[in-house]
C-alpha positions in Angstrom: 0.0 0.0 0.0 1.4 3.4 -1.1 1.7 6.4 1.2 -1.1 8.2 -0.8 -3.4 5.2 -0.2 -2.5 5.2 3.5 -3.2 8.9 3.8 -6.6 8.5 2.1 -7.3 5.5 4.3 -6.3 7.5 7.4 -8.6 10.3 6.2 -11.5 7.8 5.8 -10.8 6.4 9.3 -10.7 9.9 10.8 -14.0 10.9 9.1 -15.6 7.7 10.4 -14.2 8.3 13.8 -15.5 11.9 13.8 -18.9 10.7 12.8 -18.9 8.0 15.4 -17.7 10.5 18.0 -20.5 12.9 17.0 -23.2 10.2 17.4 -21.7 8.9 20.6 -21.5 12.5 22.0 -25.1 13.0 21.1 -26.3 9.8 22.7 -24.1 10.2 25.7 -25.4 13.8 26.1 -28.9 12.5 25.8 -28.3 9.8 28.4 -26.7 12.2 30.8 -29.5 14.8 30.4 -32.2 12.1 30.8 -30.5 10.8 33.9 -30.2 14.4 35.2 -33.9 14.9 34.4 -34.8 11.7 36.2 -32.8 12.7 39.3 -34.1 16.3 39.2 -37.7 15.1 38.8 -37.3 12.8 41.8 -35.7 15.6 43.9 -38.4 18.0 42.8 -41.1 15.5 43.8 -39.4 14.9 47.1 -39.1 18.6 47.8 -42.8 19.2 46.9 -43.8 16.2 49.1 -41.8 17.7 52.0 -43.6 21.1 51.5 -47.0 19.3 51.6 -46.0 17.3 54.6 -44.8 20.4 56.5 -48.1 22.1 55.6 -50.2 19.3 57.0 -48.1 18.6 60.0 -48.0 22.3 61.0 -51.8 22.4 61.1 -52.0 19.0 62.9 -49.7 20.4 65.5 -51.9 23.5 66.0 -54.9 21.1 66.6 -52.8 19.0 69.1 -51.7 22.1 71.0 -55.3 23.4 71.2 -56.3 19.9 72.6 -53.7 20.2 75.3 -54.8 23.7 76.2 -58.5 22.6 76.4 -57.5 19.8 78.7 -55.7 22.2 80.9 -58.8 24.5 81.0 -61.1 21.6 81.7 -58.9 20.1 84.4 -58.4 23.4 86.2 -61.6 25.5 85.6 -64.2 23.1 84.3 -66.9 23.9 81.8 -68.9 26.0 84.3 -66.5 28.9 83.8 -67.5 29.1 80.1 -63.8 29.3 79.1 -63.8 26.6 76.4 -66.2 28.3 74.0 -64.4 31.7 73.9 -61.1 29.8 73.5 -62.5 27.8 70.5 -63.9 31.0 68.9 -60.6 32.7 69.3 -58.8 29.8 67.6 -61.2 29.8 64.7 -60.7 33.5 64.1 -56.9 33.4 64.6 -56.2 30.6 62.1 -58.7 31.5 59.5 -56.0 32.7 57.1 -54.3 29.3 57.4 -57.4 27.6 56.0 -59.2 26.7 59.3 -62.9 27.1 58.8 -64.1 25.9 62.2 -62.7 24.6 65.5 -65.1 22.5 67.7 -65.2 20.3 70.7 -67.3 17.2 71.3 -67.5 15.8 74.9 -68.3 12.3 76.1 -71.6 13.5 77.6 -72.9 14.6 74.1 -72.1 18.3 74.6 -70.9 20.0 71.4 -69.1 23.4 71.5 -68.5 25.1 68.1 -66.1 27.9 67.3 -68.4 29.6 64.8 -71.5 29.3 67.0 -73.2 26.5 65.0 -75.9 24.6 66.9 -76.4 21.0 65.7 -79.8 19.6 65.2 -81.4 17.6 68.0 -80.9 14.3 66.3 -77.2 15.0 65.5 -74.7 13.3 67.8 -71.0 14.0 67.3 -70.0 10.8 69.1 -71.3 8.8 66.1 -69.2 10.7 63.5 -66.3 8.9 61.9 -63.7 11.5 62.9 -64.8 11.2 66.6 -64.3 7.4 66.6 -61.1 7.4 64.6 -59.5 9.9 67.0 -60.4 7.9 70.1 -59.2 4.7 68.4 -55.9 6.2 67.2 -55.2 8.0 70.5 -53.5 10.9 68.6 -54.1 13.5 65.8 -55.8 12.0 62.7 -56.5 13.4 59.2 -59.6 12.4 57.4 -60.0 11.8 53.7 -60.7 15.0 51.8 -64.4 15.7 51.0 -66.6 18.5 49.7 -68.2 20.6 52.4 -72.0 20.6 52.1 -72.3 24.2 53.3 -69.6 25.9 51.3 -68.9 23.5 48.5 -65.1 23.7 49.2 -62.7 20.9 49.5 -62.1 20.3 53.2 -60.4 17.8 55.5 -61.1 17.3 59.2 -58.4 17.1 61.9 -59.3 15.4 65.2 -57.4 14.6 68.4 -58.6 13.1 71.8 -59.1 15.4 74.8 -57.8 13.7 78.0 -58.1 14.5 81.8 -55.2 14.3 84.3 -55.7 10.5 84.7 -55.6 9.9 81.0 -59.3 9.2 80.6 -61.0 10.5 77.4 -63.1 13.7 77.9 -64.0 14.0 74.3 -62.5 14.9 70.9 -61.2 18.3 69.6 -61.7 18.8 65.9 -61.2 21.3 63.1 -62.4 21.6 59.5 -59.8 23.0 57.1 -60.1 24.2 53.5 -57.7 22.7 50.9 -57.8 25.6 48.4 -54.3 26.8 49.2 -52.9 23.3 49.2 -54.5 22.5 45.8 -53.1 25.7 44.4 -49.6 25.0 45.8 -49.6 21.4 44.5 -50.9 22.4 41.0 -48.2 25.0 40.6 -45.3 22.5 41.3 -43.1 22.2 38.1 -39.9 20.8 36.9 -37.7 23.2 35.0 -40.7 25.5 34.7 -42.8 22.8 33.0 -45.7 20.5 34.0 -48.0 20.5 37.1 -48.6 18.7 40.4 -51.2 16.2 41.4 -52.2 15.0 44.9 -53.7 11.5 45.4 -55.5 10.3 48.6 -55.0 6.9 50.3 -57.8 5.4 48.2 -56.5 6.8 44.9 -58.9 9.7 44.7 -57.4 12.7 43.0 -57.3 15.4 45.7 -55.4 18.2 43.8 -55.2 18.8 40.1 -55.2 21.8 37.8 -58.4 20.6 36.2 -61.6 20.9 38.4 -63.1 18.1 36.3 -60.6 15.6 37.8 -60.5 16.7 41.5 -62.5 14.3 43.6 -64.0 12.8 40.5 -61.3 10.6 39.2 -59.5 7.7 40.9 -55.8 7.5 40.0 -55.8 3.7 40.2 -58.7 3.1 37.8 -58.3 3.6 34.0 -60.8 6.0 32.4 -60.9 8.6 29.6 -58.7 10.8 31.6 -56.6 8.1 33.4 -54.8 5.9 30.8 -53.8 2.4 31.8 -50.1 3.2 32.3 -51.0 6.1 34.6 -53.5 3.8 36.5 -50.7 1.3 37.0 -48.5 4.1 38.4 -51.4 5.2 40.6 -51.5 1.7 42.1 -47.9 2.0 43.1 -48.6 5.5 44.5 -51.3 4.3 46.9 -49.0 1.5 48.1 -46.6 4.2 49.4 -43.9 3.7 46.7 -41.8 6.3 44.9 -40.5 6.4 41.4 -41.3 7.5 37.8 -43.7 6.5 35.0 -44.1 7.4 31.4 -47.6 7.4 29.8 -49.5 8.9 26.9 -52.2 11.4 27.9 -55.7 11.6 26.6 -54.5 14.6 24.5 -52.0 12.3 22.8 -48.7 13.7 24.1 -46.1 11.7 26.0 -45.7 12.6 29.7 -43.5 11.7 32.6 -44.8 11.2 36.2 -42.5 11.6 39.2 -44.3 10.5 42.5 -43.4 10.5 46.2 -45.4 9.2 49.2 -46.5 11.4 52.1 -46.5 10.3 55.8 -50.2 10.9 56.1 -50.9 8.1 53.5 -51.3 10.5 50.6 -49.0 10.6 47.5 -47.7 13.6 45.5 -47.0 13.4 41.8 -45.3 15.9 39.4 -46.4 15.5 35.7 -44.3 17.1 32.9 -44.6 16.7 29.0 -41.7 14.6 27.7 -41.1 16.9 24.7 -40.6 19.9 27.0 -37.9 18.1 28.9 -36.2 16.5 25.9 -36.5 19.4 23.6 -33.0 20.8 24.6 -31.5 17.4 23.9 -32.7 17.5 20.2 -31.3 21.0 19.8 -28.0 19.9 21.3 -27.9 16.8 19.0 -28.4 18.9 15.9 -25.6 21.2 16.9 -23.2 18.4 17.6 -24.0 16.8 14.2 -23.4 20.1 12.5 -20.0 20.4 14.2 -19.2 16.9 13.3 -20.0 17.4 9.6 -17.9 20.6 9.5 -15.1 18.8 11.2 -15.3 16.0 8.6 -15.2 18.4 5.6 -12.2 20.3 7.1 -10.4 17.1 7.8 -10.9 15.8 4.2 -9.5 19.1 2.8 -6.5 18.9 5.1 -5.8 15.3 4.1 -5.9 16.0 0.4 -3.7 19.1 0.7 -1.2 17.2 3.0 -1.0 14.3 0.7 -0.1 16.5 -2.3 2.6 18.3 -0.3 4.1 15.1 1.1 4.2 12.7 -1.8 6.7 14.5 -4.1 9.5 14.9 -1.4 8.8 11.4 -0.2 9.3 10.0 -3.6 12.6 11.9 -3.9 13.7 10.5 -0.5 12.7 7.0 -1.5 14.9 7.3 -4.7 17.9 8.4 -2.7 17.4 5.6 -0.1 17.2 3.1 -2.9 20.6 4.1 -4.3 22.1 4.1 -0.9 20.8 0.6 -0.3 22.6 -0.5 -3.5 25.9 0.7 -1.9 26.4 4.2 -3.3 27.2 6.3 -0.2 28.4 9.3 -2.3 24.8 10.6 -2.9 22.8 13.3 -1.0 19.2 14.5 -1.2 20.1 18.2 -2.0 16.9 19.5 -0.1 17.6 22.9 1.3 14.1 24.1 2.3 12.9 24.9 5.9 9.8 22.6 6.0 9.7 19.3 7.8 10.4 17.2 4.6 13.5 19.3 3.9 14.6 18.8 7.5 14.0 15.0 7.0 16.1 15.1 3.8 18.9 16.8 5.6 18.6 14.3 8.4 18.9 11.5 5.8 22.0 13.2 4.4 23.4 13.2 7.9 22.7 9.5 8.3 24.3 8.8 4.9 27.4 10.9 5.8 27.7 9.3 9.2 27.4 5.8 7.6 30.0 6.8 5.0 32.5 7.9 7.7 31.8 4.7 9.7 32.5 2.5 6.7 35.7 4.4 5.8 36.9 4.0 9.4 35.9 0.3 9.3 37.9 -0.1 6.1 41.0 1.4 7.7 40.5 -0.7 10.9 40.1 -3.9 8.8 43.4 -3.3 7.0 45.2 -2.7 10.3 43.4 -5.8 11.9 44.8 -8.0 9.1 48.3 -6.9 9.7 48.1 -7.3 13.5 46.5 -10.7 13.3 49.4 -12.0 11.3 51.9 -10.5 13.7 50.0 -12.0 16.7 50.1 -15.5 15.0 53.9 -15.3 14.9 54.2 -14.2 18.5 51.9 -17.0 19.6 54.1 -19.7 17.9 57.2 -18.4 19.7 55.5 -18.2 23.0 54.3 -21.8 22.8 57.8 -23.1 22.2 59.2 -21.1 25.2 56.5 -22.3 27.5 57.2 -26.0 26.6 60.8 -25.5 27.9 59.6 -23.8 31.1 57.2 -26.7 31.6 60.0 -29.2 31.6 62.0 -27.2 34.2 58.9 -26.9 36.5 58.5 -30.7 36.4 62.1 -31.3 37.7 61.5 -28.7 40.5 58.3 -30.4 41.6 60.0 -33.8 41.9 62.8 -32.3 44.0 60.2 -30.7 46.3 58.5 -34.0 46.8 61.8 -35.7 47.9 62.6 -32.9 50.4 59.1 -33.1 51.9 59.3 -36.9 52.5 62.6 -36.5 54.3 61.3 -33.7 56.5 58.2 -35.7 57.4 60.3 -38.6 58.6 62.4 -36.3 60.8 59.3 -34.6 62.1 57.8 -38.0 63.2 60.8 -38.9 65.4 60.9 -35.4 67.0 57.2 -35.6 67.8 57.6 -39.0 69.5 60.3 -37.6 71.8 58.2 -34.5 72.5 55.2 -36.6 73.3 57.2 -38.7 75.8 58.6 -35.7 77.6 55.2 -34.0 77.7 53.7 -37.2 79.2 56.2 -37.2 82.0 55.7 -33.5 82.7 51.9 -34.1 82.7 52.2 -37.0 85.1 54.5 -35.0 87.5 52.1 -32.0 87.3 49.1 -34.2 88.1 51.0 -35.8 91.1 51.9 -32.2 92.3 48.3 -31.2 92.0 47.1 -34.3 93.9 49.7 -33.6 96.6 48.6 -30.0 96.9 45.0 -31.2 97.2 46.0 -33.7 99.9 47.9 -30.9 101.7 44.8 -28.7 101.5 42.6 -31.5 102.9 45.1 -32.1 105.8 45.1 -28.4 106.6 41.3 -28.4 106.5 41.2 -31.4 108.8 43.5 -29.7 111.2 41.3 -26.6 111.2 38.2 -28.8 111.7 39.8 -30.7 114.6 41.0 -27.5 116.2 37.5 -26.1 116.0 36.0 -29.3 117.3 38.3 -29.2 120.3 37.2 -25.7 121.0 33.6 -26.6 120.8 34.1 -29.7 123.1 35.7 -27.4 125.7 32.8 -25.0 125.4 30.4 -28.0 125.8 32.2 -29.3 128.9 31.9 -25.8 130.4 28.2 -25.7 129.5 27.7 -29.1 131.2 29.4 -27.8 134.4 27.1 -24.8 134.4 24.0 -27.0 133.8 25.1 -29.4 136.6 25.3 -26.4 139.1 22.0 -25.0 138.0 20.3 -28.4 138.4 21.7 -28.9 141.9 20.5 -25.4 142.9 17.0 -26.3 141.5 17.0 -29.5 143.5 17.7 -27.6 146.7 15.0 -25.0 146.0 12.5 -27.8 145.3 13.3 -29.3 148.7 12.6 -26.0 150.3 9.2 -25.8 148.5 8.2 -29.0 150.1 8.9 -27.5 153.6 6.9 -24.4 152.7 4.0 -26.5 151.5 4.0 -28.5 154.9 3.7 -25.2 156.7 0.9 -24.0 154.5 -1.0 -27.2 155.1 -0.7 -26.8 158.8 -2.0 -23.2 158.7 -4.9 -24.4 156.5 -5.9 -27.1 159.1 -5.8 -24.6 161.9 -7.9 -22.2 159.8 -10.4 -24.9 159.1 -10.6 -25.7 162.9 -11.2 -22.1 163.7 -13.9 -21.8 161.1 -15.6 -24.8 162.6 -15.6 -23.3 166.0 -16.9 -20.1 164.7 -19.8 -21.9 163.0 -20.7 -23.6 166.3 -20.6 -20.3 168.2 -22.7 -18.7 165.5 -25.3 -21.5 165.8 -25.5 -20.9 169.5 -26.1 -17.2 168.9 -29.2 -17.9 166.9 -30.6 -15.3 164.6 -28.0 -12.8 165.6 -25.1 -15.0 164.5 -26.5 -16.1 161.2 -24.3 -13.7 159.2 -21.2 -14.7 161.1 -22.0 -18.3 160.4 -22.0 -17.6 156.7 -18.6 -16.0 156.9 -17.3 -18.9 159.0 -18.5 -21.3 156.3 -16.7 -19.4 153.6 -13.5 -19.3 155.6 -13.7 -23.0 156.1 -14.1 -23.7 152.4 -11.2 -21.4 151.7 -9.1 -23.3 154.2 -10.0 -26.6 152.6 -9.1 -25.3 149.1 -5.8 -23.9 150.5 -5.0 -27.3 152.0 -5.8 -29.1 148.7 -3.6 -26.6 146.8 -0.8 -27.1 149.2 -0.9 -30.8 148.8 -0.8 -30.4 145.0 2.2 -28.1 145.3 3.9 -30.6 147.6 3.4 -33.4 145.1 4.8 -31.2 142.3 7.8 -30.2 144.4 8.6 -33.8 145.2 8.4 -34.6 141.5 10.8 -31.7 140.7 13.2 -32.9 143.4 13.2 -36.5 141.9 13.7 -35.1 138.3 16.4 -32.7 139.3 18.2 -35.6 141.1 18.3 -37.5 137.8 19.4 -34.4 135.9 22.3 -33.8 138.4 23.5 -37.3 137.7 23.2 -36.9 133.9 25.0 -33.5 134.0 27.9 -35.1 135.9 28.2 -37.9 133.3 28.1 -35.2 130.5 30.9 -33.2 132.2 33.1 -36.4 132.5 32.4 -37.3 128.8 33.2 -33.8 127.6 36.5 -33.7 129.5 37.4 -37.1 127.9 36.6 -35.9 124.4 38.6 -32.7 125.0 41.7 -34.8 125.8 41.2 -37.0 122.7 40.9 -34.0 120.3 44.1 -32.6 121.7 46.0 -35.8 120.8 44.3 -35.8 117.3 45.5 -32.2 116.7 49.0 -33.3 117.5 48.9 -36.2 115.1 47.4 -34.1 112.3 50.2 -31.6 112.6 52.8 -34.3 112.2 51.0 -35.7 109.1 50.8 -32.2 107.6 54.5 -31.7 107.9 55.2 -35.0 106.1 52.8 -34.0 103.3 54.5 -30.7 102.8 57.9 -32.4 102.2 56.3 -34.8 99.7 54.7 -31.8 97.8 58.0 -30.0 97.6 59.8 -33.1 96.1 57.0 -33.7 93.5 57.1 -30.0 92.4 60.8 -30.3 91.8 60.3 -33.4 89.6 57.4 -31.6 87.7 59.6 -28.5 87.0 62.4 -30.7 85.6 59.9 -32.6 83.4 58.4 -29.3 82.1 61.9 -28.0 81.1 62.5 -31.3 79.1 59.0 -31.1 77.5 59.5 -27.4 76.5 62.8 -28.2 74.8 61.3 -31.2 72.9 58.3 -29.1 71.8 60.5 -26.3 70.5 62.5 -28.7 68.5 59.3 -30.3 67.1 58.0 -26.8 66.2 61.2 -26.1 64.2 60.9 -29.3 62.3 57.1 -28.6 61.7 58.0 -25.1 60.2 60.6 -26.8 58.0 58.0 -29.3 56.9 55.4 -26.6 56.1 58.1 -24.7 54.1 58.9 -27.8 52.2 55.2 -28.5 51.5 54.7 -24.9 50.3 57.6 -25.3 47.9 56.2 -28.5 46.6 52.7 -26.9 46.2 54.3 -23.8 44.5 56.2 -26.0 42.0 53.0 -27.9 41.1 51.1 -24.6 40.7 53.9 -23.3 38.4 53.7 -26.5 36.4 49.9 -26.1 36.1 50.1 -22.4 35.1 52.7 -23.1 32.5 50.6 -25.9 31.0 47.6 -23.5 30.9 49.7 -20.8 29.3 50.9 -23.3 26.7 47.3 -24.3 25.8 46.3 -20.6 25.7 49.2 -19.7 23.4 48.2 -22.5 21.1 44.6 -21.3 21.1 45.8 -17.8 20.5 47.7 -18.9 17.4 44.5 -20.6 16.1 42.4 -17.5 16.8 45.0 -15.3 15.1 44.6 -17.4 12.0 40.8 -17.1 12.1 41.1 -13.4 12.7 43.3 -13.1 9.6 40.7 -14.9 7.5 37.9 -12.6 8.9 40.0 -9.5 8.0 40.3 -10.7 4.4 36.5 -11.4 4.2 35.8 -8.0 5.8 38.0 -6.1 3.3 36.3 -8.0 0.4 32.8 -6.9 1.7 33.9 -3.2 2.1 34.9 -3.1 -1.6 31.1 -3.3 -2.4 30.5 0.2 -1.1 31.2 3.4 -3.0 32.7 5.8 -0.5 34.1 9.3 -0.5 37.6 8.2 -1.4 36.2 6.4 -4.5 34.1 9.4 -5.9 33.1 12.9 -4.7 29.8 13.4 -2.9 26.9 14.6 -5.2 23.2 15.2 -5.1 20.9 12.7 -6.9 20.2 13.9 -10.5 23.2 16.4 -10.5 
């Protein structure tokens, strides 16, 4: 495919893309606007529903407040004060501008008080009215279904709320009749973007508010009719169910309309109706404008493509001709384009590429000649190097064998020296261990001496303690013997006291009534004497037991003193024997330490000699390893030199082939540079 065909194809694709973009922009804009209309309609319906709800709830709150005020008047002043009627009349007058037509009160006893002074007929009973029963059943403010007032012919709705006393019992119902003219006007004037109207539907589907009086309270939104098409009736069914959303239907006039509906808390539903053409009219205008812009863009694009193709094809053909000659090997050509446009700049860039390629090939030609000469020289050097390395390889083999023989001799000498060092070190180790054991034995003997000395001291202290205990026990025995004597004296005194108490009791008996108190005292003294005698006998028994026990303790303490003195003598002899043993052990330790020192000196000398032989062995081993490494390196160098010679030959062949290839190009040295066609 030629460049011209590609440009025309590109133009066709661009035209098609512009057309597709125009249609997509139109449909996207339409979708966006429709989505915005949908959202705006729902928001408008929600806002209108909020306004209606606030309108109704505000009036319901007025009725609820009036009910609480009436309850207060009733509970505090009663009906006898005639306060309720003036209050209801004042309410009716005050809220007339808000649509209130009448405020009234129906009591449980059948009394009816009206704010406008209306007197019901004799057979009329407010307690049988639907609003009265509904308010009592609900227990709060209720809103009746709209209806036409028989007196005024206006659309009204009744509000009712129970009236309660302090105990919560029902006193009656407060009600109010309210006109819906202002509500109908407000609902009918609701619009979306300045178009359409509003409609209010009751809980049963009855049309409560509509711009047409022929529809208000005469049509049911859920039932198809001449005014209500089936699609609108279906939407009405969803409205009375408390749903929210949108619906599209064709009206009786034949135009397409959109309904946006929103439920109200009171059971009603509000809808906003707008003709579809009035909403989508701006979209059609926008689409025509976009299509016009797309058509103009397509025409301008086609003109630009044709003009561009004519201005590009001639320079491109010239550049293609120059490129073809360069491809054949003629690098002495140039485009000769000296203009300032992009194609001339491209031509000069191509001249630069050709010139750079020409210089590169000239340099490659010179480098190829030099590479051929150097490859031949390198091949000669590689041959000489290979011969020299073979001679070095032979000398390295002789050196490696001599290093092996020296290493074997040093290893044999090292084995003998290590055996001598091992024997000396064993003797030194045995002597060191004997010295350590002797030191341990000496330490144990010194510890035993210290222990025996401490034991002897403790035994002396124990003997002294036994002597003190023996003296204390003897003193206790003596004191216990004295207690027995004291107890005998107390027993005698108690017997005499008992005898005196008995005599006193006899004398008191003789005295008769006058001596009765003295007889009681005598009896108590006698009992005390008997108890003292009994206690004295117990103390005597205890004292005799103490005397017997302390006698045994005195004998035991004497035996302990004798035993302690015997042990004290034995520990003295043991201390003497231990001191003699400790002296002998000290002499043995000194002799063993002398032997260990001598063995250590011999071991150190043998180890030093072994270390010297070991260093000699390592040096010999290093020399052997070094000779083997030299032999290996020389072998590798010989192989490398041989490969270098082979590579030099291949490089010489490549240099010849490269020079032959370079002769195919026509360069600056072969002919002067010229423009094509010059």
